[in-house]
Every structure is written in C-alpha cells, then in structure tokens.
N, C-alpha and C positions, 0 to 999 in steps of 0.2 A: 622578857622571853618572846614577846610575839614580835618586837622590832627585829631580835635577830633570825626568826624563824624567815621575815620577810625577806632580808637580804640573804639568806640563803637560799632560798628558792632562787630569785634572780641570779645567783653567784653560778649556781648547778644549770639553770638555763643557758646562760652565754656559754660559761665552760663546754657543757653538753655539745652546742652545737660549734665549737673551737674544735672539741675533741672529733667530731666528724668531719673536718677538712683535713686536707692534706696538708702539713706541713706548717709553720709560725707565718704569721701575717708579716708581710715586708713593709717596711718605712720607704715612703717615696714623696719625695717634693713633687709639686707639680709639674717641673719643669722634666724633671726624670720619667715621670707617669707619663707625660707626652710622647717622649722618645719612643718609650717604650709600647705604646699604643701604636705609632707610627710602622714599630718595626713587627709586630706581630697582628695586626689586623689582617684579619683575612679580607675582609670588604675593600680596603685598600691594596693588597695584593692582587684580588680579582681585577680590581680595574687598572693595575700595574701590568696584568698579562693582557689586557685588552687593548692598550696603548703598545705594548711591542708587537700585538697582531697587525694593528692598523701602520704601524710603521714598517713591517716585513713588506704589508700589502702597497704600501708607497714607493716601496724601493723596487718591488716587481712591476709596476708601472712607467718606472724611470725608462726600461728600454722599451717601450712602446715606438713604432716608428721603424726600429731596425728590420733589417733582413728576417724572413722567417725562413729557415731551411728543413724539410721534410724528407726523409728517407722512406721510400716504400719498396717493397719486394713480394711480388705477387708469385703463386705457382699455376700456371693455366694449363688446362688441358682444352684444347681448342681443334676447331676444323675450320679452313678458310676453302672457300669456292670462287674460282675467278674465272670470269667468260673474257675471251679474247675475237671479237668480230674479225673474219679474215678480209671482209669489204671486198676487193676487184681482184683477191687471189683464190677467192672461194671456187669458181669453174676450173682453176687448175688443181685445186686440191681435192676436188670431189673425186675424180678417177682412182685417187689413194685411199679412198674410204674416209677421208679426213672430214669431219663434219664441220658446219659453221655455224653457231661460234664455237671455238676452241674453249674447252673447257678444262681447267686446273683444280685439282683439289690437294690439299693440303691439312694433313692431321697429325698432332705431334702434343706432346707434353715439353712445356720450357719454363723457363723463370724469368720474370720481368723485373730487374732492379733497377728504380730511378728516384734521384735526387732531383727534389724541386725547391726552387728559393723565389720567394714573393718579398716584395718590399712596398709598402706604401708612397705615393708621391701627395697625393691629396685625399683626405678623410672625411671631406665637411665638417671638420670640426669635433670628429667621435673620440681621435685621442686626445683632444686639449681637454674635451668634456670629463673624459675618463679620469685624466690625472688631476683633473680640480677635484672631483669627486672623491677620489681617492684620498688627497691631501686634507678636506673639507672633513672626511670621514675621520682621521687623524686628530685634526683640532677638536672634534666634538668627544674624542676618547680622551684627550687628555684634559678638557675642560670636565668630564665626568669625573677623572681621578681627581682633580683639585675639587669638585665638589665633594666627594666621597670621602678625602681629607677633611675636609671642613666641618662636614657632618660629624665624622668620628670625632674632631677635635670639641666641637659644641657638646655630644653626647659624655666626653669626658669632663669637659667643665661640671657641666649638670651633676655627672654622678659623683667627682671628686669633692666639689661643693656641698652637694646635697649630704654626703657622709660627714662633712665637717659640722655642718648643721645639726644633722643629728646627734653626732657626741656632744655639740655644746648643750643641746636640748636636752640630753640625758643627763650631764652633768647638772643643769640647773633644776631639773628634778628631782635628782637625787640630793643637793644641799636643799631644796623645799621639803623633801622629805625627813631630813635630817633636823631642820628647823622646827617642823613641827610634832617632831617624837621628841623634842626636848620640851617643846610646849606643851606637850600631852604629860609628858612626866612632870611639868612645873602643876600643870591643873590637877593631877592625880594628888600631888602632896597638897595643895591648896585645898582639896574637897576634903583630905582626911582632917586636916585642920580646920574645916569650916568656914575658911576664908570667901571661899566660891559655892554657887550652887551645883547641885547634880546636872543639871542641865547646860550650865557654862561648860564642866567636865564633858559633855557627850557632844558639844559643839565642837571641841578640841580632839574629839576621839575620829568624829563623823570627817573632820577637816583632813585629819592624817591619813585616814584610809581612802580617802578621796586622791591624797598626794601619793599615797602607794600606787592605786591602779593606775596615776599618769605617769608614774615611772617606769612599771611596766609596760606601759605601751611605749614609752620611749626608746627601752630596751629593744622591744620586738621593732620599732623603724629603724633603729640602728642596724640590725641585725639585716632586716631586708635591702638597707641601701649598702651594707657590706657585700652584699651576694652581687647586686648591681656594679658596683666598681670591680670587685673581685675577677668578676667574667669579663667585663670588659678589658680589663688588662689582663687575663689568662693568668691569672694568680689564685690556684687553688686554696693557697692556705690564708687568702684575704690581704688586704691593703690597708697599712696605717698611714694616713693622708698626713704630710708634716707641714705643708705649707698652709696658713690658719687664712680663716676667712677676714677679707681687709676691705677697705675702702681708701680711694685716693680723696682727700678733703679738698682738692683744688678742682674747678670744673674741668671737664674735659673738653678736648677741642672742639673748635665750632663746628655745627651741626654739618654746615655746608663741606668742611674737610671730610667727614665720613661719606655723604652722598658722591662726591665726585670720586673718593677711592672704590664705593660703590660699582659706581658708572663705568668704571675702568677695569675693574679685575675681579667682580663677582663672577663666579664658574658658572651661573646659569645665564648670563647675557652671554658668555663666551662660548657656552652649548647653544645657544640658540642662531650667534651670528653662524657658526658651522653649520647647522641647519640651512638657514638661509644661504649659504655657499653651496651646500648640496644641493639644494633645489635649482638653484642658478646653472650648477651644472647638469643638472637632467634636462633641463630647457635645452643646454647646445646639444646633448646626445640627441636629444628626439628630432631637434631641427637639421642635426646631420644624417639622419635617416630620409630626407627628403632631397638630399643633394648626391650627387652621383660619386662614386669612390675612383681614384685613378690609381693604378698600381703598375709595376713592372716586375717582370716574371723571367725565371729560365730552368729549364729542364735538361737532363744529362741522362741518356740511357748508356748504364755500362755493360749490356749482355745484347751488342747488336747483332750478333749472330743469328740469335733466335727471337730476334724482334719481329713483330709483325710488320707485315707490308705495309699497313698505314701508319707504322709508330717512327718519328723521325729519331737518327741519331741524339740530336740536341737542339733546343729552342730558346729562343731569347726573345722577347715582346713588351710590348706596353698594350694594358687590356683597361677597360673601362665598364664597372657594373654601375647598373641604376635600375631599382626599384620601379618598377613602372605601376604595379595596382599591389596593395598587401591587405592582408584578411583585419587587419585593425588599422582605425582611421589616425592617419599619421597627424593630421591637423588637431584632431581632438587630443592626440596624446602630447601634444605640443602646448594645448591648451591647459591640460592637466597638471603638466610640468611648471608651467607659469602661475598657477592658481596654487600650486603647493608653495612657490617661492614667495605668494602675496601673504600665504597663512604664514608662514615664518617671519616674515617683516611686521606684521601686525601682532606676532605672539611676542616678539622682541619688545616692539612698545611698550606692550600693556608689562611686560616685565620689567621694564624700566621704574614706570609708574608705581609699581607695586612694591620694587625693590627701595624706592626713595621715601614711600610710605612707611616701610619696616624701617628703614633705617631711623626715620625721624622719632617714630614709637621708640623702639629701644633707646635712643638717646634720651631722650624725656624721660625715660622709665629708670635710667641709671640715673639722672640727673635728680629725680624726687628721691629715689632711694638714698643717694649720698645727702640730701638735704635731710632726710630721716633721720639716718643714723646720726649726723651732728646734733640733733635738737636730743635724741635719746641721752646723749650725755649727761646733760643738766637732771632728766628725769630717773636717771638710774643711779643719781647723785641721792637726789629727795627722796626716792625711794629706799635707799639704804639708811638714810637718815632717820626716816619715819619706822624703819624698822625696829632701828635701835632704842628709838625713844618708848616707842609703843611696849616695848619688850622690859623696858625700865617701868614705864608706869603700871603695866600688869602688874609688875613685882610688889609695888607700892600702892597697889589696889585703886590705881587713878585710872587705868585702864580695864577694858571687857576683855573675854577671851576673843571675841569676834575681831574687835581692832588689833589685837596680835594675828589673828589668823589672816586677815584684810591684807595686812602690812607685810605678810611673809607673802602672801599670793601676789602681792603687787610688785615687789621684788623680783619673783620669778619672774611674773610676766614682763618686766621691764627689762629685765636680761635676755629672755628668750626674743622679744621682738628688737631689741638689737642687734642680736646675733641673725634674727629674720631680715633685717633692713640689709645688713652686711652681705648675705643672702642674694637677697634681690637686686642688690650692687654689682654683686660678679657676674650673674646670671644674665642682665640687662648688659653688662659691658660684652659678655661673651657674645652675646646675640648681636650686638651691635660689629663688633671685630667679624664675626660670621659672615653677615649682610654687607659689610664693604670688604669684604676679600682680604682680612686679615686677622684669622682664627689662630694662625701661628703666631703670631704676635704677643699674645695674653701673657707668657712670662715677663716681657718686657713691662706691662701694665703692674705686674706684681712687685715689679723691683722697683716702682715708683710709689707703692703704698705706703703711708704713714698713719694708718688706722689698722689694728689688728684685733681680732677678737682671739683671744689666748684660750 
C-alpha cells in the first residue's frame, strides 16, 4: 500500500504540473530545436535589428562628398536707407533745396527664395573617417549578432542536455526505488519467517525511504529543467528532447585546430577588431578638425525683382574654412582618440590570450569526460553483476540486507555517473565549439556519436 501511495503522489505532482501548462510537450531532436531557437529568440531578433540599423547607417554615409542643395525661403519686412554723396555737384544742388548727401529709404515686404549648393573638395579626412567609422560600427553589430547566436546555442545545449540528464537521473532513481521496494518486500517476508532480524528489515526500510526521497528530488529537478528548456524554445507545453546524451569514443581533433579556429572566427575578437577600427576612424576625424576645409558653392536667387540691393542674382565660388581657435583642445582630442585605439588593441591581445586558455580548458575537459565515460562501461557491468549475485546470496542467506542495498545503490550510482560523464562531455564540447566560433556545428558532432545514453 505504501509503495502505491508514493508513486501516486509523484504521478499527481507531475500530471498537475503538465495540466498547468498550455498544450502537450513537443518532441524535438537537437537540430530541430536549434532551428526553432534561431527563429524565435528575441535576443537574436534584437541583434538582427541592430545590424539592419547599422547597414542603413553605412548606406547613408556612401553619399558623403556629393553636392548638398538647400532651398531657403524667407518672408522679409525690411527697411533700407541709402546715402549718395553729391560731391562736386553739391553747390549746384543746394539752390534747389537738395541736401548733400542724398538719402533714399526703401521699406517693403518681400519674399526671398534662394537655392544654395555646396560640394566639399577637401575635408581633411573627415569624410573618410566618418565612412570608416560607420563600417566599423556595422562590423561590430555583426560580431555582436554572431555572439548572441553563439550564446543562445550554448544555452540551448546546456538546457537541452540538462533535461536529458534529469530524465536519465529520474529513470535511475525510479529503478533504484523499484529495486529497493522489491528488496523490502523480500525482507518483510523473511522477517515473518524469522530468517532475518528486525534490524535488517529496518535497514531495508530506511534505504527504501531514502530512495523515495531521491526519486522525488529527481522529479523536481526534471520539472525545473523542463521549464528552462520550454522557456528557451518558447514552447509553453514543454519540450521532449529526443536526441540522447552522447559521446564520441574517438579523440577530438587536435587542440591547435580549435585554437586556430577560435582566433579566426570568435565573435568577441571580431567585435574588438571593429572597436579598434572605430577608434582609428575617430583619430582620423579628430585630426581632420585641425585641417582646413575647401569647398565649392553656388547660389541662385529666384526673385530678383524684390531682392535686396546687396543680394546678387547668382553666385559661384570656392571657399576655405579653417577654425583658428576652438573651445575644446583639438590636440587633446586627438590624443584621447589615439589612447582609445591603444585600449582597443590591448583588449584584443588580452581577449586572444583568454580565448586560447578557454579553448584549451574546454578541450581537456571534453577529453577527460570521454575517458571517464569509457571507463565507466566496465564499472556498470560489474555493478550490474554484483547486484544480481548479492540478491541471490541474500535469498540464500549468504549475504546481508546491507549487501543488497549497497549493490542496488552502487548500480544506480554507476548509471548516474555514466550519464553525468556523457553530460559533461556534451557540455564541454558545446563550450569548445562556442569558444572556437563553431556553435552551429554541434549537430555535426551528434551525427558522429557512437556512444549514447538511452
């Protein structure tokens, strides 16, 4: 009765949680889950929008250097007074009451429509710097988008195979509990027949109760893992992963292969190189402020009748603009931009070092997990055989209850250790691929797997 009650409580808990969710769990292999993540991730969508914005910005800078045409219309209420000296004619004009100088005053309302065109001939490098800076910002956005993709894929590997490990652990705990239930039932019978002591039966009872608690904890861990994976894949009803934990029994490619790939394709290095290019463009722009600007211009007045006396009908010319003094120290601004470039260069060198270290660590962790998994094959066979022998010996009074309990727990421990080793291998491999800029290639390694945890 107690055995049935425990399983009923666990079943109600799991079914209650499932009922609270929308819809039924969807079965996904890893490659399908990866595609779903790339299509539905909001973080990736945000990075895509950022890239599109920077692409538009680069497109906007392509026309720098072309003529700029402005139309200006002014409504003027003005008054103009002119004085005309009579000079040698002053004595002749005086008898007629004409004062010297002659004064003319004009007051009226006029519209002043003017078109002005300017074209830069020499900007001191400002246009070049602005274009280079915009391109570097696009490169940075693209690197950040790739970084977002790689981060999301690493999270997927952790969540997907974390749920697989939780399912395997729950299965092992269920088997251990069932085995200890059988052992407790045998112990109760043997105690009734006075073949074993009450203390031995209590040992079986305590071990069985401990196994029940471990089973309940494993069920809770699986529920937590399911929530994480379902949230990541935007699947309210939950996800049932169908690609098992795996190990490739052969060694991975040499460490140097992954390190070379990391230095070539890691998005963080691409981002830092883009920041360096932006800093160099900033130096170019600041230096351009110390140089003159030469430009051509033209202006045309469409309303010559109402034009001011000082306004030409049209004008063309060449201008030079040079800022003699500025409220901001231009030399210090150039130095600040140069130091920013040096900072980016130092950051790039440090990132290379850290990535090489991270790749080496992940590679060695994957190799250690692979060897551990292969060594656990024989341990699992030995634990299985030991449980069989101890169970037979116990029934024939050649072994104690503790011997059977230890054998049952030993088998469960070996199975969980083997699943954990496969899990460690997959996560180390995912980390290795992430650091070497190859996160999207995990399905290729899954296809190479020759060891799986069913």
